N, C-alpha and C positions, 0 to 999 in steps of 0.2 A: 631552470629558468628561475628571471626574475618574475614573483607577483607584487609581492607588497612593498612601500618602498623603506620600512626603518631598518632594512638589513644592503638597500640599495649607496656607493658608493659616489656624492652628486660634485665631487670637489672638479672646480674646471670643468660641468659636465653643461650644457645648454640644454634645457629641458622646455616639453610643448605637451600640456598639459589642455587636455575639453574639463573645463568647466562649465557649472549652473550659471548664470550669470541668467537668466532672463527673468529680470522679478521688474514688482508693479510698480508706474509712475506716476509722478501726476502731471496734472494741467504744464506745471513750468517745469517740466520738466525730472525732480527729484526724487528718491529714492523712497518710496513706502513702506515699502519692509526689505529691510537686509539681510533678511533669517540668512539665502540663498550663498551672499558675498562670504557673509559672516561664517558657515559653514566652511568654506575653500582656505582658514586662511591658515587653516597645521600643516595641509596639508603645501603652501606657495612656503610657510618658512621652513618648514622641512630644508625644502630642499636647498635653502637663499641659505640657512643657517650651516650647512655640506653644504658649502662651497662655492653650489649650481649659482644656472642661471634658468629662468622663469620664461616663456613664450605662453599669456592665455590664451585660449581663444573657447568663444561662446558663440550663443543665438541669442537673439534680441525680438518676440515677436515674430508676429510671421511676415514678415517684408514678402514682396512680389518683385523682389530690386531693387534698388536703390533708395532709401528712405531713411529722410535725417529724425526724420522720429523712432524711427525703429533702430539708431543707433547709440551704441554701445560708447561716446563719447561721451552723452550723460550720465555715466556713473564712475566716470572717473575717479571724483570728486572722494566716494564714496567706497573704493578701493582703497586709496589712496592714505583715508583716513582710518581702516583697518588694518591696514599692514603694517600705519605708521612710519611711509615710505613714500617721494614720488615716483610716482611709474612715465615710464614712454609710450607713448598711442602711435600705433598702423590707423591708418583712415581707409590701407586698402586690404586686405587678407593677402592678397596674391601680389602687394606691395612694395614686405616689408625683408628683401634678404639681407640689405644694408643693416638695416636696422638691427636685424638680427645676430647678422654676421657680427654688429661691433661691439656687443654684447660683454660686460662684463660682469664678473662671479657679484652677486646677490644683487643684479639689476634684476626689472621685470618691464617685462612688456605686453599688454595689450592690442591682439587683432581686434579688427569694424570684426562685425559681425558677422558669420559665414555665411547667414541668409541670402547676405548679394546678392548669393550669386546660386543661381539653379541646380549646382553642382555641388553643396553639400547635401541634399537633399533627395538629391539625383531622380526628381521631377521636370520635365519641360513646364514651363512656361509658355504664357501670349495665346497658346492657341484657342483657334476660335472656336466657339461657341459650335459652330457646323459640322466641324473638322474629320474628318471620313476615320475609318480606324486604319486606313493603310498610312495616314497620317499620323494620326496617333500613336501609331506607331514608331514612326519612322525619325519623332519625333523626341522619344522615349532612351530608341536606340543612342544616338548624337549624347544625348545629355549622361551620359553612361561611361558612351566613350570620353566624352568630357572629364568626367568624374574622376578618372583614374591619372590624369593630370593636375589635374585639381589638390586630387591626395595623393599625386607624389610631393607636389610641390608644397607645400605644409611642414610634407613629412621634410622635405629637403633643409628644414631651416634648423635640425634640435640632433642629438645626438640621441635620443633616448625622451622615450611617449608614455604620459598617467591620465589613464581616464579618472576623473571624480564626477564627473558628471552621472551620477542614477538615475536621476529624470530624462533624459531621454537612452539610456544605458537596453531601452528595448524599437532603438531606430537603427537598420541598419546605413548611419547616414556617416561620408568622408571623416569627420572626424571624434566619430563612434565608434566604430570601429570596421572601417575600411583600410582608415592609415596603420593600426596595427603594424599589417605584414611587414611596412618597412623595419619598423627595430623589432628581428624574431627573436633575439636577448634581451633585448632594454623595453621590456613594455612593464608598463603595472598598473593595480589598482592603487587612488588616492585611500586617504584619512577614512573619507563621504563614503564609498564603495564598496571598500573592506570592510565598515563598520555596518553598513543596505548587505551586505551575502553573510558578516557571520550573526545576527540577526535573522533575516531567511531562516536561513539554515535553522538557528536554536531555534522554529516556532514547525515548519516545514517540513524540515530531514531526517532533524533530532533533534524534538522536544525532551522534555520531563515530562512526567504525563501527571497528572490528570491536565488534559490539552483544550482550553477554549475557546472556540472561537466566537466574537460577535460580528452579526455583518445586520448594520444595514443600507441606506441610504434607498433611494426610489423605486429602481429596478429592475425588477430579477434579468433579469433580458442579460443585462452587463452585468452582472452577474455568476453567473452561470455557472463559467470554467469551474470559480475561483470554489462556490457550495458544491460540483461535482468533487473535487480537488482535496479539500477539508474535509466529507465523508468521511472518506479514507485510509486519516489522521489523526483526527481529536476525538476525542470524550465527551465535551458538549455545546451541542451546536445552538445559538442565541438570535435568534432573527428577530431586528425591529424593525425601525422606517415604516416607508411608504412599501417596499415589496414584500412585508407582512401581511398588507389587502387582497396581494394577491393571494398564499397559499392558505388566508382562512378559508375564501370566496371557492377556493378549488375543495375545500373539503366541508364546502353546504353553505357554511356561514351569510349575515345580509351584511352589510358593509358602507351601505348606502351611496355615496358617490365620493368617496374612497376612490383613492387613484388605485390604479389594479390595470393590469396586460394582462387581459382575457386568453390571452396567445401563447400566455407562459401555465395554465393554471395545468397542462397535463405535468410542463415541468416541473412544476412544488411540487404535486403529489407521487414523480420520479424521484426525487431530493430523498421524499418520506420517505419512502419505503423502502432506499438505500441508504440511509439512516439505520434508519426502523433494523433491513436486515444485517446489519453491523454493529450491533449494540448503539451508537450514539443515540446522547439522551440532544429534546429540542425545544429548543422551550420558544414560545409563540408569546404575544404579551395577550391576557386573558380581559383584557379593560384598555378599553383608550380617550388618550385628551379629545370630543368634536367640536369641530366649529358650524358657524352655517357657513359659512363662508372662506376664501379664501387667505387672510386678513387678520392683521395680530388684533384688531379690534373687534372680531368678531365674540358675538355670541359665546358662549362654552358652555360644556356640560361631559364629566365622565357617562360611559354607556359596556357595554358587554362589547367587545372589538365582531363579536362576530351576530350581536343587535342593533346594526348600528342604522337610526332609522331614514329613509328617505330627502335625498335635501341635506343631508348631516356630511362632514366626510373626519376625517381618522387625524388630525394635527401631535399626539402625540400620547408616548405609554404610558397607562396609569403606573401608582405609583408603588402598587402591590408586585408587579411585575419588579419593578429597581430595584423591593427587598429581594427581590429570588433570584435576578443575577445577580446581587455584590454576595450572595451566601455562596455563589457557586465561584464567583471569581475567588471570592475567601477558603473554596476547599481546591484551587487549582494552584499547578505549580508553571504552570505558561499559561498565555493567555493574547489572542490576538484579537487588536481591533480594527473593525474598514464601515467606515459606516456611519451617519448621524439614524439617534431613530423616531426619533421628530424630526419638527422644519423649522432648524434650529437655526434658519433667517429671524426666524421673528421669536423675539422674548417671552411670549407667554408661551410659547411652543416647543421654545429648545434646557426647561427640565428637565427635563429627562436624561438628555446627551450630557447638560455639563454631571449629573448628577454620576453616569459613567464615569468622566471623564476621576471626579474627586474619586470613585470605587476603583480604581484603577493604581493611582497616583498613587492610597493608601492600599490597598497590601504587597503592592515594591517595597513602599518605603517599613510596613512592617511585620510584613511576611513571608518578604525575597522574591515574590510571585517574578515570574519575568514577562513584562508586557510588552507590545510589540504593540504602536499606535502610528496607521497608517489611513491618505483618503485628503482630501479637502477637508472637512467641516469638522472628523473622526482631529486632527493635526489643529484647526481652530480655536475649537474647543479646550483642549485643554494646555495650549499655548494663554489663552483669552481667561482661565482661572489659574495661571503661572503655574501648571503643575509641568507642564514640558521638560524637566528638569527630573521631576520627583518618579516620570515610570522609568523603564527599563531605557528603549528607543522609540523616538518620534524615525518616520520615511518623510524623506526628504520626494519621495519617488511620486506618482497617483497612477498611471500609464506603469511602468515598471513594475511599483510593487502589484499589482492586480496581478498582472502576466509572471510574473516571478510567484504569488502562488497561485496559478491555473496551475503553478508546473512544470511550464514553457522553461525552458534557457532564451534569457537576456544577448541581442546580438555584440550589445558592448562587454558581455563579460565574457560570450566565448570566442570573442577576441580576440581576448587578454591571454583567453588559459590554453591555445590554439599552442 
């Protein structure tokens, strides 16, 4: 069964590909970050250079129906610019039959936003706020039924299917999971998906030890599954960001007005106990850069992370922690980084996060450490410093990556593997 595109013969074939063109637009509907479109270009060119034509489908934003603000027509100019050729556009993804039929080798057709149809996500729309459970159930059953026809119609445009949208691979949507069954022998991953699968596999399933996970972000609750899964697989667990204060308080520390999830204190203790039982070394900051208010221009000082005075809040990690983490990175063979270690949005409190980005890039380049970076602010940090091409892999998927790190099998991946 075909899984990857390098060994597939696209000559004379029409391909329908799920890409992730959910890109940010400014008030003039111009693309402000073309990273996702740029990332899809190698897969598109592989099909075209192999003698095939390609139909691109994607979503943009979260429309509740047809809404020009979310039209993919806004991004045509950028796709053409990056591909270096003109493309066709179909203003209704369900009315592309003729355009698909007339495609010639080397042609590209972009379909309008899939989410203009409720069937893409399989969720009913327009229900009254006071709808009864029975009405909700009936509406859900109705959209699920029409979803089958929606999916079948999309599949009818092409001879084979490529999923290259890792960012939505955890969603069992029509275009990411359901459509694959119409191409039992002709479904495969594009280069983005292939790269993501291989990178995550190198960290979670087949890593070179020692393995270090650097986990940041504000909430323990959003990373419980990841922390519980990684404790079983890593040698070092580095905890930073807002979630560190929950771990500090759980151990009896004073954290002032720092962010904390009181309902996760026992969870934090359980994770520390599991790490101890497995012989995993846990690194928590000893010092914190604190501020008297949540503001870049606030008064700042450094104090012990477990002795933060009332009225002060932790905003970034201390330099002693960063030097320690750099040593851990340099002595590792595999490093995963997910989540900032400070309030990265504010320049005064972004130093810790930027330091880690630099340390990872240096370890990759000079010591051959395999480094996987994922999560919005972590990715932003390596991009901001120009290190995206100096680490081993930068993940394009937020939620999809998180679920992979929890050990879950993603719907979009399973649909290709079946």
